[in-house]
N, C-alpha and C positions, 0 to 999 in steps of 0.2 A: 441158407435155407431157413425158413420160418414155418413152424407148425403150431397148432393150437392145443398144446398140452403143456402144463406147468409141473412144478415139482410136486412129488407125492406128499412130502412132509415139510412143514416150515422149519424143521430143525436143520435142513440143508442150507438155509440162507447164510450167505457170507457178507452181504451188505445190509445191515439192519436198518439203515436210514431209508433206503429205497426198496427194501424187502425183495431182494432178488439174489440170484446166485450168479457169480461171475468167475469163470475159469479161463486161464491162459494155457494153451496147448494141452488140453486134456486128452486122456485116453477114453475111447468110447466103446462100450460093450453093447452089441445089438443082439436081441433075443426075441424070437417069435413066440416063445412060450412064457408062461408065468414063472417067476423065480420066487420060491418060498423057502427052500432048504438052505441052511447056512453053508453046507458043503458046495453048493453051486456058486456061491458068491465069493468064498474065501480066496480061491486062486487069483481072481481078478483084483481083489483088494491087495493081495501080496505083491502082484506085479506093479500096481500103482505105487505102493509104499516103497518098493525097491528102486523104482525109477524116479521117485519123488515128484510125481505128476498127479493132477486131479483125475478123478474117474467119474465119467458120466454113463449111467446105465439107462438104456432105452429098451423097454421090454413090454410085453402085454400087460404085466403088472408086477409089482415087487411088494411082497407082504411077508408076514410071519417072521421067522428067525432071520431071514435074509435082510429084511428091512431093519430089524433091530440091530443087526451087526453093522449095517451102514451108518445108522444114527449114532451108535455107540462110538465108532471110530471118528465120526465127525465131532462129537461133543468132547472127546478126549484130546482132540487136536492132533491125532496121529495121522489123519488122512483127510483130504478134501474130496468129498464124494457127494453125488446127487443122483437120485433116481427119478425117471420120468416115464409115464405111460406112453406107449407107442400110439401115434395118431391113427385115425380111421378105424374101420371095422371090417372083419372078415377078410376077403381077398384083397380089398383095397388097402388094409393095414399091411398085409404081407408085401404088396407092391411098393408101398411107401418105405418100408424097412429096407427093401433092396435098393430103392433110390438113395436112401441114407448110406447104405453100404458103398454104393458107387461114389457118392460125394466124399465120404470120409476115408475110403480105402480100407475099410474093415470087412468083416465077414458076419453074416447073419446066422446065428445059431438057430436052426430050424429042424423040422423032422427030416428033411431031405439030406441035411448035412450029418454025416456019420461021425460027429465029434460032440462030445458032451461038454457042458460048461466046466466040469472039473478038470478037463484037459486043455483049458484055454492057455494060449501063449501070447506073447507080446505082439507077434506079427499078425495075429487074428483080430486085434483090436484096431479100430479106426482112430483118427485124430483130426482136429481142426485147429485153426489159429486161435480162436476164442469161442466161448459159449456164454450166452446170457439166458438165464431161466427165471421167469416170474411165475406167479401162481396161475397164470392163464396161458402163457405161450413160451416157446423155446426158439432161440435164434442161434444158428451155427454159421460162423464166418470162416472163410478161407479153408475149405476142406482139403484134406491131403490126397484125395482121389485124383487120378490123372485126367487131363482135359479130354484125351481121346476116349476114355471110357465114359465120361459124362456126355460127350457129344454123341456117342453111339447109343447111349441110353435114351437121350432125347429123340433121336431118329426113330428108335423103336416105338416110343410113345406116339410120335407123329403118325407113324404108319398105322397104329391101332386106331387113332382118331379118324383117319381117312377110310378105314375099313367100313364098307356099307353095312356089314352085319352088326356093327357096334351100335348099341342103343343110345338115345339122347342122354340118359342118366350116366351111362358109362363114359360118353364123350365129355360130359361136364367134369367128371372126376379125373379123367385123363388130362384135360386142359389145366386143371388145378395142379396136378403133379408136374406137368411140363413147365408151368409158370414158376413153381417153387424151385425146380431143379435148374432151370436155365436163367432165372432172374438173379439180379445182383442186389446187394445190400450196401447202402451208403453209411459211413460212419462220420459224424460231424463232431469235430473237436472244438470246444469253446474255450477261449482264454481271455484273461483280463488282468488289470492292474491290481485288483483286490478281489477278495472272496465275494463281496456284495455285488461287484460288477459281473463276475462270472455267473453268479446265481441269477441275476437279472437277464443276462444274455441267454442263459440256458432256458429260462422260462419263456422268452420270446421265441426261441427255436421250437420248443415244445408246442406253443400255441400255433405257430405256423405249420408244424407237422400235423396237428389235429385238424386245422382248417383245411389242409390239403386232402387229408383222408375224407373229411366230410364232403369236399368238392367232388372227389372221385365217386363217392357213394351216391349222391343225389344231384350232382351238377352244380352249376354256378348261375348267378344272376348279376345284373348290373350293380356295381357297388356304390358306395357313397350315399346310401339311403335311397337311391333312385328306384329300386324295385318296390319298396314300400310306398314311395311317393306315387308311383304310377298305379299301384294297387288301390290307393285311396279313391281313385276315380270310380272304381267299381262300386263303392259304397253309395254313390249318388243314384245308382239304379234301384236301390232298395226302397221299398215303400212300407215304412213302419205303420203299424196299426194304431198306435197311440203316441202320446207325447213322451212318455218314458222311453219307449223304444227309439224314438227319434233323437232323444238326448243321448242315449247310449251310442248310437251311430255317429253322432257328432264328436263324441269323446274319442272314439276309436279313430276317426278320420284325423283329428288333430294330433293324436298320439303317434300315428305311423308317419305323419309328415314331419315330426319333430327331429328325427335324426338328420335328415338332409338340411333342415333349417339350422340346426346346431353346428354342423360341419361348416356351413357357409359363414355363420357368425364367428366361429373360431378362426376362419381364414381372413377376417377383417372386412367382409362385405356384408351387405344387407341380406339376411336370410330370406325374408319375405319376398324380395325381388327375385332372388335365385329360384325359389320354389315356384313362383309364378311363371318364369320363363321356361322352366323344365316342364311344367304342366301344360304349356301351350302346345307342346308336341307329345300329347299323351298317347298317340297311336304308335310312336316309336319307343318301344320299351327299353331300348339301349341308350337313348339320348339322355345325357345328364351333364353334371357340372364337375369338372376336375379342379378341386380346390387348390391343389399344389401348384398347378400351372395357370390357374385363373382363366379357364377356357371351357367352352361347351363342345360337345361332340359325342361320338359313339364310344361309350365307356368300355365296351367289349374289345374294340380295336385298340383302345389305349391301355388295356390290361388292368383296368380297375374293376374288380369283380368281388363278389361276396359268395361264400358257399350257401346254397339254397337251404341246406339243413340248419345252418347257424341262424339264418334269418327266420326260418319257420319256427325253430325251437324258441328263439327269443320272443316271438310274437305270442306263442302259446303260453309260455311261462309268465309273460307279463300280465296276463289276466289274473293271476293268483295274487299279485301285489295289492290291488285295491280291495280285493276280497278280504285279505288278511288285515288291511288297515281298517276296514269297516268293522270287522269282528273285534279287533282290539279296541276300537273306539267305543263299541257297545259295552264291552267288559269294563272299560275304564269308567264309563258313566255309572254302571251298576255298582262298581266298587266304591266310587266316590259317594254314592248315595247310601251305601251300607253303613251299619253301625256295629260296634263291638262294645262289650262291657269292660269298662276300665276299673281294675281293682284299686286304683289309687283314689279316684274321685267317687267310686261307687255309683257312677252314672254312665249312660251310653256315650260313646266317643266315636268320632269318624274313623274309618278304616284306612284313610288315604296314606298314612305312613308306610303301609305294607302292600299298597295296590300294585306296584310294579312287579314284584315277585309273584304275586298271585295271578296277575294278568298273564304273565309269561307262562305260568303253569297251565292256565286255562286255554291259551292259544295253541298249546302243544298237546292237549289232552282232549279226548272225545267227551268225557264227562267227569264231573267232580261232585262229591257228596259233602255237604257241610251241615252243621247244626246251627239252628237259630240261637242267637244269644239269649240266655236266660238270666234273670235277676237272681242272685244268690239268696238263699233263705236266711232269715234273721238268725243270729247266733243265740244259742240257749243262754238263759240267765245263769250267772255263776252262783253257787250256794253261799249263804251268809257266813261270816266268820264267828269265832267263839264257840262255846259249848252249848249255847241255847239256854232257855229258861229252866230253872231248877224247880219251879213251883214253890208252894208255901211249905217250908220245912218245919214250921212250928217252932215253939220255944224250946229252950234247953233247960233241963232241971238239974 
């Protein structure tokens, strides 16, 4: 199960490289109430220390002396512990906690349960195969709850969804709970001959995972730059009011046709010819070129797709590049024309030895205040040496 709540304090982090908490076979304490008093948390900490297992606390909130005790035990290395706020709000939070109870085989300490946290025992705590906690979410794998109990819980949720008296909002929350409780989580293990190879493969898997999430979120379009290529035809219907607008439209058209042209060129064929053939069937939005197999056809059926969110975001972000380039070019020209006062030659000198650093500062700042160079005032004349004139002292008698 995965829910959108992360660790309460960064002091719980066990992997500083990835900034996350990773536990193997942890004990899980579930509480519907806020845990603030230290006497409420000490029994669970003692059980975890005696069994030498990590402790994950999921409660409405953990603060005060209870949070301080958890952090202190973690920093001293006496115990691996992490506190997470329970997901959801109100009755939905209570229901999710009982879902977690079913999944982990633990008990939720609530108002209905006539057992206080000070009386907690090991059999009241849940457990899972592993837990991963980041600052944003928590993932529990291989819960110790029985499959029969989980299946019964899922059937109860399905019955509530089919109830005609259930509102649309409640149905949406119930469907989310059902998906989290019945859904599975895949673990991908990456190996390689060297650390560099493992890191590269891991980055590829992360990119593929993010692309898949983007595709689920907003859908997919024909890949290989075909979607942008077909979209360029829509620019032909625009009627710019002046030459500058027409020039801008032409630039955008050439830019969004370039990905498909570059892919074809990299495949060893003439990009302009491929682009022309694809545009001949502009009405078929899925018709494109498969560079790997050197063939034309329906890219959707071939499995060559791009997430719509990725294509859209790339197009939106690309407009910032020429704007930054233009701004930097203006600053570069101004700084090349500027002058500074050189203390060595006592004359104005160009500013260009320092323009790159100043230009970088200007492009990342909204405003900067400078003083115009001023010629230093002439130095005061030094006083003459000696004792000065003594005047006519007259003769001596």
